[in-house]
C-alpha positions in Angstrom: -0.2 0.2 0.2 1.4 3.3 -0.8 1.0 7.0 -0.7 -1.5 8.7 -3.1 0.4 10.7 -5.7 0.2 14.2 -7.1 1.1 14.9 -10.7 4.5 14.4 -11.4 6.4 17.7 -11.1 10.1 18.7 -13.0 12.9 20.0 -11.0 16.8 20.4 -12.3 18.0 21.3 -15.6 17.1 17.6 -17.1 13.2 18.0 -16.0 13.9 15.3 -13.2 10.5 14.0 -11.6 9.8 14.7 -8.2 6.5 12.5 -6.9 4.9 14.3 -4.0 2.7 11.9 -1.9 -0.3 12.5 -0.1 -0.1 10.0 3.0 -3.0 7.4 3.0 -3.4 5.4 5.1 -2.8 6.9 8.2 0.3 4.3 8.7 2.3 2.4 6.4 5.5 0.3 7.5 7.9 -0.9 5.1 8.3 -4.8 5.2 9.6 -7.4 2.5 10.7 -10.9 2.5 13.6 -10.5 0.5 16.3 -12.3 2.7 17.1 -14.9 1.0 17.7 -12.6 -2.2 19.6 -10.4 -0.5 22.0 -13.0 0.9 22.3 -14.2 -2.4 23.3 -10.8 -4.0 25.8 -10.0 -0.7 27.9 -12.7 -2.3 28.1 -11.2 -5.8 31.4 -9.5 -6.0 30.8 -6.7 -8.6 28.2 -4.4 -10.3 28.8 -6.2 -13.4 28.0 -9.3 -12.2 25.0 -8.2 -10.5 22.9 -6.4 -13.4 23.5 -9.9 -15.1 22.5 -11.7 -12.3 19.0 -13.9 -12.9 18.3 -13.5 -9.4 18.5 -9.9 -9.1 16.9 -9.0 -12.5 13.6 -11.2 -11.5 13.4 -8.9 -8.1 14.7 -5.7 -9.7 11.0 -4.3 -9.1 10.7 -5.1 -5.3 14.0 -3.8 -4.7 13.4 -0.4 -6.7 10.2 -0.1 -4.4 12.0 -0.4 -1.2 14.8 1.7 -2.3 12.3 4.7 -3.0 9.8 3.7 -0.2 8.2 5.4 2.7 7.1 4.9 6.3 5.1 6.7 8.4 2.5 7.1 11.0 0.3 10.2 11.3 -2.8 11.4 13.3 -4.7 14.3 13.1 -3.0 16.9 15.0 -3.5 20.6 15.1 -1.5 23.3 13.3 0.8 25.1 15.9 1.9 29.0 15.9 4.3 31.0 16.7 7.6 29.8 17.2 8.6 26.4 16.3 11.8 24.5 17.6 13.6 22.0 15.6 16.6 19.8 16.4 19.0 17.7 13.9 20.6 14.9 14.6 22.5 11.9 13.1 22.1 9.5 15.1 24.3 7.1 14.4 22.5 4.5 13.1 20.5 4.5 16.2 23.0 2.2 17.6 22.1 3.7 21.3 18.7 4.0 20.7 17.0 4.0 24.2 19.9 7.0 25.1 18.9 8.9 21.9 15.4 8.3 23.0 15.6 9.5 26.4 17.8 12.3 25.6 15.4 13.5 23.4 12.7 13.2 26.0 14.4 14.7 29.0 17.2 17.1 27.7 16.2 20.8 28.6 17.4 22.0 24.8 16.1 18.6 23.4 12.2 17.9 24.6 9.4 19.3 23.5 10.8 20.1 20.3 8.1 20.5 17.4 10.4 19.1 14.7 13.2 16.4 14.7 15.1 16.0 11.5 17.1 12.5 11.9 19.7 11.3 9.4 21.3 7.7 9.9 18.4 5.5 10.5 18.3 2.2 10.8 15.3 -0.1 10.3 16.0 -4.2 10.7 19.5 -3.5 11.2 21.3 -5.9 13.4 23.8 -3.2 14.1 20.9 -1.6 15.8 19.1 -4.6 17.5 17.1 -5.1 14.2 14.8 -2.5 15.5 12.3 0.4 13.7 14.4 3.3 15.0 12.2 5.8 13.4 8.7 4.3 14.5 10.1 3.5 18.2 11.3 7.1 18.5 7.8 8.5 17.2 6.2 6.2 19.4 8.1 7.2 22.7 7.6 10.8 22.1 4.1 10.7 20.9 4.5 12.2 17.5 3.9 11.5 14.0 7.0 10.3 11.5 7.8 10.2 8.1 10.9 7.9 7.0 12.4 7.9 3.7 14.3 4.7 2.6 18.0 5.3 1.3 19.5 2.0 0.8 19.5 -2.1 1.2 22.8 -2.8 3.4 24.2 -5.9 2.1 26.6 -6.3 5.1 26.5 -6.2 9.0 28.1 -2.4 8.8 31.2 -0.4 8.5 34.6 -1.5 10.0 32.9 -1.6 13.6 29.8 -3.0 13.1 30.5 -6.4 11.9 31.1 -8.2 15.3 27.7 -8.0 16.9 26.5 -11.5 15.6 23.2 -10.4 14.7 21.9 -10.9 10.9 19.8 -8.3 9.6 16.0 -8.9 9.4 15.0 -5.9 6.8 18.6 -4.2 6.2 16.8 -0.7 5.2 19.0 2.7 6.3 17.5 6.1 5.6 16.1 9.6 7.1 13.2 10.7 9.2 11.3 13.3 9.9 9.4 13.4 13.9 6.5 15.9 13.9 4.3 17.5 16.1 2.6 19.6 13.9 0.2 17.7 10.7 2.5 16.3 7.7 0.4 17.4 4.7 2.6 16.2 1.8 6.2 14.3 1.2 8.8 13.6 -1.3 12.3 12.3 -1.6 14.8 12.9 -4.1 17.5 11.0 -4.9 20.8 12.6 -5.3 23.5 11.8 -7.7 26.7 9.4 -6.3 30.4 9.9 -6.3 31.3 6.2 -6.1 29.2 2.9 -6.6 28.5 1.8 -2.8 28.1 -1.5 -3.9 31.8 -2.0 -3.9 32.3 -0.7 -0.2 33.1 -2.1 3.0 29.6 -0.9 4.1 28.0 -3.3 1.1 24.6 -1.5 -0.5 22.3 -1.1 -3.3 20.4 2.2 -3.6 22.2 5.5 -2.3 21.4 8.8 -0.2 18.0 10.8 -0.7 17.0 13.9 0.7 13.3 14.0 2.6 11.1 16.5 2.2 7.7 17.4 4.2 5.2 19.9 4.2 3.4 20.6 7.4 1.2 22.7 8.8 1.2 25.7 10.8 -1.2 28.1 11.4 1.0 30.6 10.1 0.7 28.5 6.4 2.7 25.6 5.3 6.0 24.7 6.2 8.4 22.9 4.1 11.1 20.8 6.2 14.3 19.1 4.2 16.4 16.1 5.6 19.3 16.6 4.6 22.5 14.0 4.1 25.3 14.8 1.5 27.8 12.2 0.6 31.1 12.1 2.9 33.1 10.0 0.8 32.5 12.6 -2.7 34.8 16.0 -3.2 33.5 19.2 -2.2 32.3 19.8 -5.6 30.2 16.8 -5.7 28.4 17.6 -2.3 27.5 21.0 -4.0 25.8 19.4 -7.2 24.1 17.3 -4.3 22.6 20.6 -2.5 21.7 22.0 -6.0 19.3 18.7 -6.7 17.7 19.2 -3.0 17.1 22.8 -3.8 15.2 22.6 -6.9 13.2 19.9 -5.5 12.2 22.3 -2.6 11.4 24.8 -5.2 8.9 22.8 -6.9 6.9 22.5 -3.5 6.4 26.4 -3.8 6.2 26.3 -0.2 7.2 29.8 1.0 8.8 29.1 4.3 11.8 26.5 4.1 13.5 24.9 7.0 16.5 22.5 5.4 18.8 20.8 7.8 21.0 17.9 7.9 24.4 16.2 7.7 26.3 18.5 5.3 29.4 16.3 5.7 31.4 19.2 5.0 34.5 18.0 6.1 36.5 19.8 3.4 38.1 16.5 2.1 37.7 14.7 -1.1 37.6 11.2 0.1 36.6 9.7 -2.9 39.9 8.4 -3.9 43.2 8.1 -2.1 44.8 10.1 -4.9 42.2 12.8 -4.6 43.0 12.6 -0.7 46.3 12.9 -1.5 46.6 16.4 -3.5 43.6 17.6 -1.2 46.2 17.2 2.0 49.1 18.6 -0.3 47.1 21.7 -1.3 46.0 22.3 2.4 49.1 22.5 3.7 51.1 24.2 1.1 48.0 27.1 1.2 47.0 27.3 4.9 49.8 25.0 6.6 48.9 22.6 9.5 46.8 24.9 12.4 45.4 27.0 9.5 44.0 23.5 8.1 42.4 22.8 11.6 40.9 26.2 11.5 39.1 25.0 8.1 37.2 22.5 9.9 35.3 25.2 11.8 34.6 27.3 8.6 34.2 25.2 5.7 32.2 27.9 4.2 34.9 30.1 3.8 37.0 27.8 0.9 36.6 24.3 0.4 33.0 24.0 0.8 31.9 27.0 -1.0 29.8 26.1 -3.4 27.3 24.0 -1.3 26.8 27.4 0.6 27.1 29.4 -2.6 24.2 27.4 -3.7 21.7 28.0 -0.5 22.4 31.8 -0.9 21.5 31.6 -5.0 18.6 29.8 -3.7 17.3 32.7 -1.1 18.8 30.5 2.5 20.0 32.4 5.3 22.6 30.1 7.2 24.9 32.2 9.7 21.5 32.9 12.1 20.2 29.1 12.0 23.7 27.9 13.1 25.8 28.4 16.6 28.9 29.2 14.5 31.1 28.6 17.7 30.9 25.0 18.1 31.7 22.1 15.9 29.2 19.5 15.7 31.3 16.0 14.8 35.1 16.1 16.7 37.8 14.3 15.1 39.2 12.5 18.1 42.3 10.7 17.2 41.6 8.7 20.7 38.5 7.2 19.1 39.5 3.8 17.7 36.7 3.8 15.2 38.1 7.4 13.8 41.9 6.0 14.1 40.9 2.7 12.1 39.1 4.7 9.5 42.1 7.7 9.0 44.5 4.6 8.9 42.6 2.9 6.1 42.9 6.4 4.0 45.9 7.4 5.5 49.6 5.6 5.3 51.0 4.5 8.5 54.1 7.0 8.8 51.4 9.8 8.2 49.0 8.7 10.7 51.5 8.8 13.3 52.8 12.3 12.2 49.2 13.1 12.7 48.8 11.9 15.8 51.6 13.7 17.0 50.5 16.9 15.4 47.0 16.7 17.2 48.8 15.7 20.4 48.9 20.2 21.2 45.3 20.1 20.9 44.7 17.2 23.0 44.3 14.7 20.4 41.0 16.5 19.7 39.1 18.9 17.1 35.9 20.2 16.0 34.5 19.8 12.5 31.7 21.6 11.3 29.6 19.1 9.4 25.8 19.4 10.5 23.6 22.6 9.4 20.5 24.1 9.7 19.4 27.0 6.9 16.2 28.7 6.1 14.2 30.8 4.2 11.2 33.0 4.8 11.6 32.2 8.2 13.4 34.3 11.2 16.1 32.1 13.7 15.2 33.1 17.1 18.0 31.3 18.8 20.6 28.3 17.6 22.8 26.2 19.9 24.8 22.9 19.3 24.2 20.4 21.9 27.7 19.3 23.3 28.9 15.9 23.9 26.0 13.8 25.1 26.7 10.7 26.5 24.9 7.8 28.3 25.1 6.0 31.5 28.3 4.3 30.5 29.9 7.6 29.6 30.3 6.8 26.2 29.0 9.5 23.7 25.8 8.8 22.1 26.6 9.5 18.4 29.6 10.5 17.0 27.8 13.8 16.0 26.1 16.5 17.9 22.6 17.5 17.8 21.1 21.1 16.9 18.7 23.1 17.5 16.6 26.1 16.2 14.4 28.5 17.1 12.4 30.1 14.4 9.4 32.3 13.9 7.4 33.3 10.7 8.4 36.0 8.7 5.2 38.5 8.5 3.7 37.7 5.1 4.4 41.0 3.4 8.0 40.9 4.4 10.0 39.6 1.0 11.5 36.4 0.6 15.1 36.7 -1.2 14.6 34.7 -4.5 16.9 32.4 -6.7 19.7 35.0 -8.1 21.2 32.5 -10.2 
């Protein structure tokens, strides 16, 4: 069963279709019985062999439906008026779901939010206990939700997610919006991929998508866009993904837009070791080591400038919606997962040199990867909630949540329009 679909609109330079859904029935779960099929596909080594595989070809329509599928639960909520508070959080798959739920219920800055934008949300993944992360969070917080699937995973997970001993049940991964406001329309837009994730350590089908949901307020409709850009691509490719998202947002025709998510503005080109090498050489020659570290907090100044320029040209403001004094995802050389990631991309001697150079920083430097942006809205207050930990004093997620309070602009106040 699926949502009813409005007439197809077009967006972007090539007229790509955007299908805008009106949810019906009030609740829908993404479920499948493709477990044996996925186990078979996981054993196929290369994309070329996959596309000619008879099992894959016979199940390709069902796989395609999952890769563009939604899950939702909506109730008859009343629109709110006045200021709204939004939280944006990459929850690292929801592996520590109970801690995430507790903080969203009880933390003074997070509890009672009207909107919660979530990235890295699992459904039926062994690494997160085979739970439906979005559905459980929404139920525990008494919120409506829409989940957009991005990928079907054919592996247990990334390097540090492979020894939990729990096979995946549904193997789905995507993003979600939780809302105390009525959700009237939604869509997702596929983002261009830079590398084929079928060949990655975290082997998967599909690719990143942006989730767009229109919610009702008494001040008029508000479009909420949940963004997760590609960390393993060069900055120019992330800008290309952002332009696709902005074109899709324009297709809704909604005046007020709140966009938030993990932009992955890491300032690096991680698509290849050669690209990374020349990226690092350029950084050190132009900025030096300390200057390179400073770039992590101001990615919009140079390396990731094209992504923010796209937002500016589309009429979005960024600075008022963010606390620029704090990072959102620290690089901590003492974190075994981060150090393993470094060693996979950086030769051993250089990794050890990096460890020594970071000693004056305590081995830990802030990075600004997560952002809010708004159009047709006024930011009242913005903050980053740093270093949230569970009862075991371990971080609940590798990212810190963002919080922003927004107010509607007066109806007669002009809204910036796209300039190019």
